[in-house]
N, CA, C and O atoms as CSV, one atom per row, in Angstrom:
chain,resi,resn,atom,element,x,y,z
A,1,UNK,N,N,0.851,-1.172,0.000
A,1,UNK,CA,C,0.000,0.000,0.000
A,1,UNK,C,C,0.899,1.238,0.000
A,1,UNK,O,O,1.854,1.319,0.773
A,2,UNK,N,N,0.596,2.172,-0.846
A,2,UNK,CA,C,1.391,3.390,-0.889
A,2,UNK,C,C,0.758,4.472,-0.024
A,2,UNK,O,O,-0.407,4.383,0.363
A,3,UNK,N,N,1.534,5.465,0.259
A,3,UNK,CA,C,1.060,6.629,1.019
A,3,UNK,C,C,1.212,7.833,0.112
A,3,UNK,O,O,2.099,7.864,-0.741
A,4,UNK,N,N,0.358,8.817,0.289
A,4,UNK,CA,C,0.455,10.011,-0.538
A,4,UNK,C,C,0.190,11.263,0.278
A,4,UNK,O,O,-0.494,11.229,1.301
A,5,UNK,N,N,0.740,12.355,-0.192
A,5,UNK,CA,C,0.501,13.663,0.414
A,5,UNK,C,C,-0.852,14.149,-0.092
A,5,UNK,O,O,-1.097,14.206,-1.297
A,6,UNK,N,N,-1.716,14.494,0.842
A,6,UNK,CA,C,-3.057,14.954,0.493
A,6,UNK,C,C,-3.086,16.464,0.298
A,6,UNK,O,O,-2.186,17.177,0.744
A,7,UNK,N,N,-4.105,16.929,-0.357
A,7,UNK,CA,C,-4.270,18.350,-0.618
A,7,UNK,C,C,-4.560,19.108,0.670
A,7,UNK,O,O,-5.291,18.621,1.532
A,8,UNK,N,N,-3.994,20.284,0.799
A,8,UNK,CA,C,-4.282,21.108,1.977
A,8,UNK,C,C,-5.751,21.493,2.018
A,8,UNK,O,O,-6.287,21.752,3.095
A,9,UNK,N,N,-6.406,21.537,0.879
A,9,UNK,CA,C,-7.849,21.817,0.855
A,9,UNK,C,C,-8.624,20.762,1.641
A,9,UNK,O,O,-9.630,21.075,2.279
A,10,UNK,N,N,-8.160,19.520,1.596
A,10,UNK,CA,C,-8.822,18.450,2.326
A,10,UNK,C,C,-8.731,18.673,3.840
A,10,UNK,O,O,-9.712,18.464,4.554
A,11,UNK,N,N,-7.576,19.089,4.326
A,11,UNK,CA,C,-7.420,19.354,5.761
A,11,UNK,C,C,-8.309,20.515,6.194
A,11,UNK,O,O,-8.913,20.477,7.266
A,12,UNK,N,N,-8.384,21.538,5.360
A,12,UNK,CA,C,-9.268,22.676,5.643
A,12,UNK,C,C,-10.716,22.202,5.738
A,12,UNK,O,O,-11.443,22.581,6.656
A,13,UNK,N,N,-11.120,21.381,4.794
A,13,UNK,CA,C,-12.484,20.873,4.753
A,13,UNK,C,C,-12.802,19.987,5.962
A,13,UNK,O,O,-13.852,20.145,6.585
A,14,UNK,N,N,-11.909,19.067,6.292
A,14,UNK,CA,C,-12.145,18.159,7.415
A,14,UNK,C,C,-12.260,18.903,8.742
A,14,UNK,O,O,-13.139,18.602,9.549
A,15,UNK,N,N,-11.390,19.859,8.966
A,15,UNK,CA,C,-11.431,20.617,10.222
A,15,UNK,C,C,-12.693,21.465,10.305
A,15,UNK,O,O,-13.312,21.556,11.366
A,16,UNK,N,N,-13.077,22.082,9.203
A,16,UNK,CA,C,-14.291,22.894,9.179
A,16,UNK,C,C,-15.517,22.013,9.374
A,16,UNK,O,O,-16.442,22.390,10.094
A,17,UNK,N,N,-15.534,20.853,8.745
A,17,UNK,CA,C,-16.664,19.931,8.881
A,17,UNK,C,C,-16.784,19.433,10.315
A,17,UNK,O,O,-17.893,19.312,10.835
A,18,UNK,N,N,-15.666,19.145,10.954
A,18,UNK,CA,C,-15.695,18.683,12.343
A,18,UNK,C,C,-16.354,19.730,13.235
A,18,UNK,O,O,-17.082,19.392,14.168
A,19,UNK,N,N,-16.102,20.965,12.949
A,19,UNK,CA,C,-16.699,22.044,13.734
A,19,UNK,C,C,-18.201,22.118,13.510
A,19,UNK,O,O,-18.967,22.342,14.448
A,20,UNK,N,N,-18.609,21.934,12.289
A,20,UNK,CA,C,-20.020,22.110,11.939
A,20,UNK,C,C,-20.886,20.887,12.235
A,20,UNK,O,O,-22.088,21.025,12.463
A,21,UNK,N,N,-20.292,19.696,12.235
A,21,UNK,CA,C,-21.070,18.453,12.347
A,21,UNK,C,C,-20.795,17.752,13.664
A,21,UNK,O,O,-20.531,16.549,13.653
A,22,UNK,N,N,-20.838,18.396,14.730
A,22,UNK,CA,C,-20.446,17.805,16.009
A,22,UNK,C,C,-21.267,16.583,16.383
A,22,UNK,O,O,-20.792,15.758,17.164
A,23,UNK,N,N,-22.465,16.433,15.866
A,23,UNK,CA,C,-23.322,15.268,16.145
A,23,UNK,C,C,-23.573,15.053,17.625
A,23,UNK,O,O,-23.889,13.937,18.036
A,24,UNK,N,N,-23.442,16.087,18.430
A,24,UNK,CA,C,-23.706,15.962,19.851
A,24,UNK,C,C,-22.683,15.149,20.610
A,24,UNK,O,O,-22.875,14.889,21.798
A,25,UNK,N,N,-21.596,14.735,19.966
A,25,UNK,CA,C,-20.608,13.891,20.627
A,25,UNK,C,C,-19.479,14.703,21.253
A,25,UNK,O,O,-18.713,14.180,22.062
A,26,UNK,N,N,-19.374,15.953,20.891
A,26,UNK,CA,C,-18.362,16.810,21.488
A,26,UNK,C,C,-19.061,17.779,22.422
A,26,UNK,O,O,-20.162,18.241,22.124
A,27,UNK,N,N,-18.442,18.089,23.542
A,27,UNK,CA,C,-19.080,19.034,24.454
A,27,UNK,C,C,-19.310,20.378,23.778
A,27,UNK,O,O,-18.582,20.757,22.861
A,28,UNK,N,N,-20.320,21.086,24.236
A,28,UNK,CA,C,-20.673,22.368,23.621
A,28,UNK,C,C,-19.505,23.337,23.563
A,28,UNK,O,O,-19.402,24.113,22.612
A,29,UNK,N,N,-18.633,23.313,24.542
A,29,UNK,CA,C,-17.517,24.264,24.569
A,29,UNK,C,C,-16.313,23.848,23.752
A,29,UNK,O,O,-15.311,24.563,23.735
A,30,UNK,N,N,-16.380,22.703,23.067
A,30,UNK,CA,C,-15.204,22.171,22.371
A,30,UNK,C,C,-14.628,23.140,21.350
A,30,UNK,O,O,-13.409,23.266,21.226
A,31,UNK,N,N,-15.498,23.822,20.623
A,31,UNK,CA,C,-15.028,24.748,19.600
A,31,UNK,C,C,-15.254,26.205,19.993
A,31,UNK,O,O,-15.431,27.057,19.123
A,32,UNK,N,N,-15.251,26.502,21.293
A,32,UNK,CA,C,-15.457,27.888,21.719
A,32,UNK,C,C,-14.384,28.817,21.171
A,32,UNK,O,O,-14.687,29.935,20.754
A,33,UNK,N,N,-13.146,28.372,21.168
A,33,UNK,CA,C,-12.074,29.152,20.541
A,33,UNK,C,C,-12.041,28.735,19.083
A,33,UNK,O,O,-11.095,28.106,18.609
A,34,UNK,N,N,-13.096,29.102,18.397
A,34,UNK,CA,C,-13.371,28.658,17.038
A,34,UNK,C,C,-12.157,28.595,16.136
A,34,UNK,O,O,-11.740,27.515,15.717
A,35,UNK,N,N,-11.594,29.740,15.840
A,35,UNK,CA,C,-10.502,29.806,14.870
A,35,UNK,C,C,-9.303,28.992,15.337
A,35,UNK,O,O,-8.690,28.276,14.545
A,36,UNK,N,N,-8.972,29.096,16.598
A,36,UNK,CA,C,-7.807,28.386,17.127
A,36,UNK,C,C,-8.005,26.872,17.088
A,36,UNK,O,O,-7.095,26.148,16.683
A,37,UNK,N,N,-9.162,26.383,17.495
A,37,UNK,CA,C,-9.422,24.943,17.513
A,37,UNK,C,C,-9.431,24.357,16.107
A,37,UNK,O,O,-8.817,23.319,15.859
A,38,UNK,N,N,-10.123,25.014,15.193
A,38,UNK,CA,C,-10.212,24.496,13.823
A,38,UNK,C,C,-8.846,24.533,13.145
A,38,UNK,O,O,-8.463,23.580,12.465
A,39,UNK,N,N,-8.120,25.614,13.325
A,39,UNK,CA,C,-6.784,25.718,12.733
A,39,UNK,C,C,-5.850,24.665,13.331
A,39,UNK,O,O,-5.037,24.078,12.617
A,40,UNK,N,N,-5.963,24.430,14.615
A,40,UNK,CA,C,-5.139,23.436,15.286
A,40,UNK,C,C,-5.407,22.034,14.754
A,40,UNK,O,O,-4.471,21.270,14.518
A,41,UNK,N,N,-6.669,21.695,14.564
A,41,UNK,CA,C,-7.040,20.379,14.032
A,41,UNK,C,C,-6.498,20.212,12.613
A,41,UNK,O,O,-5.917,19.176,12.289
A,42,UNK,N,N,-6.685,21.218,11.772
A,42,UNK,CA,C,-6.216,21.145,10.388
A,42,UNK,C,C,-4.697,21.009,10.331
A,42,UNK,O,O,-4.170,20.220,9.546
A,43,UNK,N,N,-4.004,21.767,11.153
A,43,UNK,CA,C,-2.542,21.711,11.166
A,43,UNK,C,C,-2.055,20.340,11.622
A,43,UNK,O,O,-1.095,19.803,11.069
A,44,UNK,N,N,-2.709,19.783,12.618
A,44,UNK,CA,C,-2.324,18.458,13.109
A,44,UNK,C,C,-2.548,17.391,12.029
A,44,UNK,O,O,-1.706,16.511,11.849
A,45,UNK,N,N,-3.653,17.461,11.323
A,45,UNK,CA,C,-3.903,16.519,10.223
A,45,UNK,C,C,-2.837,16.640,9.141
A,45,UNK,O,O,-2.366,15.633,8.612
A,46,UNK,N,N,-2.462,17.862,8.817
A,46,UNK,CA,C,-1.413,18.129,7.823
A,46,UNK,C,C,-0.100,17.478,8.267
A,46,UNK,O,O,0.549,16.781,7.487
A,47,UNK,N,N,0.280,17.708,9.516
A,47,UNK,CA,C,1.539,17.155,10.034
A,47,UNK,C,C,1.504,15.622,10.088
A,47,UNK,O,O,2.488,14.960,9.757
A,48,UNK,N,N,0.373,15.072,10.505
A,48,UNK,CA,C,0.250,13.613,10.556
A,48,UNK,C,C,0.351,12.980,9.168
A,48,UNK,O,O,0.913,11.895,9.017
A,49,UNK,N,N,-0.189,13.650,8.166
A,49,UNK,CA,C,-0.107,13.140,6.803
A,49,UNK,C,C,1.355,13.044,6.361
A,49,UNK,O,O,1.784,12.024,5.822
A,50,UNK,N,N,2.113,14.118,6.595
A,50,UNK,CA,C,3.529,14.104,6.209
A,50,UNK,C,C,4.321,13.089,7.028
A,50,UNK,O,O,5.203,12.416,6.495
A,51,UNK,N,N,4.012,12.975,8.318
A,51,UNK,CA,C,4.716,12.009,9.169
A,51,UNK,C,C,4.461,10.579,8.683
A,51,UNK,O,O,5.381,9.761,8.674
A,52,UNK,N,N,3.235,10.271,8.284
A,52,UNK,CA,C,2.904,8.926,7.786
A,52,UNK,C,C,3.655,8.620,6.497
A,52,UNK,O,O,4.168,7.515,6.322
A,53,UNK,N,N,3.718,9.584,5.605
A,53,UNK,CA,C,4.434,9.385,4.339
A,53,UNK,C,C,5.928,9.214,4.606
A,53,UNK,O,O,6.567,8.318,4.054
A,54,UNK,N,N,6.477,10.082,5.458
A,54,UNK,CA,C,7.902,9.992,5.787
A,54,UNK,C,C,8.236,8.642,6.402
A,54,UNK,O,O,9.239,8.028,6.041
A,55,UNK,N,N,7.405,8.177,7.326
A,55,UNK,CA,C,7.639,6.902,7.997
A,55,UNK,C,C,7.552,5.741,7.011
A,55,UNK,O,O,8.381,4.832,7.043
A,56,UNK,N,N,6.565,5.769,6.150
A,56,UNK,CA,C,6.365,4.677,5.202
A,56,UNK,C,C,7.530,4.552,4.221
A,56,UNK,O,O,8.012,3.451,3.957
A,57,UNK,N,N,7.976,5.683,3.687
A,57,UNK,CA,C,9.035,5.654,2.676
A,57,UNK,C,C,10.440,5.774,3.265
A,57,UNK,O,O,11.427,5.628,2.545
A,58,UNK,N,N,10.538,6.043,4.584
A,58,UNK,CA,C,11.849,6.114,5.225
A,58,UNK,C,C,12.680,7.304,4.815
A,58,UNK,O,O,13.908,7.250,4.871
A,59,UNK,N,N,12.046,8.360,4.410
A,59,UNK,CA,C,12.766,9.583,4.049
A,59,UNK,C,C,11.912,10.790,4.428
A,59,UNK,O,O,10.693,10.692,4.567
A,60,UNK,N,N,12.567,11.905,4.587
A,60,UNK,CA,C,11.845,13.102,4.986
A,60,UNK,C,C,11.396,13.894,3.761
A,60,UNK,O,O,12.196,14.218,2.883
A,61,UNK,N,N,10.115,14.193,3.722
A,61,UNK,CA,C,9.522,14.941,2.622
A,61,UNK,C,C,9.560,16.424,2.953
A,61,UNK,O,O,9.262,16.822,4.079
A,62,UNK,N,N,9.925,17.239,1.975
A,62,UNK,CA,C,9.895,18.682,2.197
A,62,UNK,C,C,8.453,19.126,2.416
A,62,UNK,O,O,7.562,18.826,1.621
A,63,UNK,N,N,8.248,19.846,3.514
A,63,UNK,CA,C,6.905,20.329,3.852
A,63,UNK,C,C,6.757,21.779,3.446
A,63,UNK,O,O,7.577,22.620,3.816
A,64,UNK,N,N,5.723,22.072,2.692
A,64,UNK,CA,C,5.443,23.491,2.431
A,64,UNK,C,C,4.861,24.108,3.705
A,64,UNK,O,O,4.450,23.387,4.614
A,65,UNK,N,N,4.826,25.404,3.769
A,65,UNK,CA,C,4.202,26.050,4.912
A,65,UNK,C,C,2.695,25.868,4.791
A,65,UNK,O,O,2.109,26.152,3.747
A,66,UNK,N,N,2.075,25.393,5.864
A,66,UNK,CA,C,0.619,25.189,5.845
A,66,UNK,C,C,-0.062,26.346,6.549
A,66,UNK,O,O,0.336,26.753,7.640
A,67,UNK,N,N,-1.081,26.860,5.914
A,67,UNK,CA,C,-1.880,27.914,6.513
A,67,UNK,C,C,-3.344,27.565,6.304
A,67,UNK,O,O,-3.804,27.425,5.170
A,68,UNK,N,N,-4.071,27.427,7.401
A,68,UNK,CA,C,-5.481,27.070,7.338
A,68,UNK,C,C,-6.282,28.158,6.629
A,68,UNK,O,O,-6.120,29.348,6.898
A,69,UNK,N,N,-7.148,27.723,5.718
A,69,UNK,CA,C,-8.071,28.635,5.025
A,69,UNK,C,C,-9.473,28.100,5.199
A,69,UNK,O,O,-9.770,26.971,4.810
A,70,UNK,N,N,-10.328,28.907,5.780
A,70,UNK,CA,C,-11.702,28.442,6.008
A,70,UNK,C,C,-12.543,28.570,4.762
A,70,UNK,O,O,-13.724,28.225,4.776
């Protein structure tokens, strides 16, 4: 199975969707610091994607600067 670097648009979408679709499973205050929480989630997903690719292929991939866009 190969690993691939995903589009930053996907991380933006996933973090924004998590905020909007809480499904009652996250406490009401989870996204109180809206911008900070969503940006933090997106950034973590971005970093995890690169870490998974780096680990799988045994080499370090150059990371572009990631900036969350809502």
